[in-house]
N, C-alpha and C positions, 0 to 999 in steps of 0.2 A: 598745663599741657602742652606737649612738645607739637612743633609743625609736622605734618606728615611727610614721609620720604617720597610718596609717590601719590601724584594728582592726576585726575582721570580728565576729558573733555566732558564726560557726561557722568556726575557723580551716580554711584548705584550701591546700595548696601549689601548686595550680595558679591559684590568684588571683594576680596579681602586680600590683605598683603603681610607677610612676614619679612623682614629685613634682618640679613646679619652682614657685619664686616669682616672679611677676611684679611689676612696678611696683604694680597695682592689683587682683592677683587671684593665688589659689593655682590651679594647675592638675594635675590628676590624669589620667594616662594608666593606664587598668586593663585588663588582658588576663586571658581566661581561657585558659590554656594546656593547660587538659585535655578530656577527650572527652566530659564528661558536662555538661549545664546547671547553672548555679550560681544559687541564689537566697541571697543575703545581705542583713544590713543592715551597712552600713559606717558606722563613726564616725570622722570626719575632725578632726584635730587642728587645727582651723582654726575661727574665726567668721565668720559672713557673714549678708548680708541677701538674698542671690540666690544660687541655684545653676541652672547650665545644663548640658544636655549638648550639646556640640558634635559633628556628624558630619563628620570631615575631607574624606570622599569627596563628599558631597553639598551641604555648606556650610550645611546647617539646622542652626539653633539653637533648641533645644526648653528650656522652663522645667521644671525638675525639682522634685518636692516634697521637703521636708526639714523636719528639725525643728533648732533650735539652742538647745543647753542647755549652759550654763555654758562657753562657749567652742569647743564642740564641734558640729559639723555632722553630723546623721546621715541618710542615704540608703537606701533601698532598691534593691538591685540585681538585675536578672534577665539573666543573661547566657547566651547559647549557646555551644557548643563554640568554641573559637579564636577567638573574637570579643574587639572592644575597646570601651571606651567613655573618652570624655575628658569629664571633669568641671572646671567652671570656677567657683568660687567667690568671689563678690564680695562 
């Protein structure tokens, strides 16, 4: 079983992730399948100098605050029930 590419400060079975590697970026689709809001710190198994949140419905791209420590990017997630986030790390 491969190691997960995202680790959370507090695990929750409702918080799911799909990870894809592009030529110049790492893309994470996170989704809250639960009926409760989630507030988590997510540590991504990737290094980067820019993290963005992409909204696929509006096309809006927003910079996301992050820390990069020893090749791992950490972001804070605030997700309402049944919502998704697209994070792009470059």
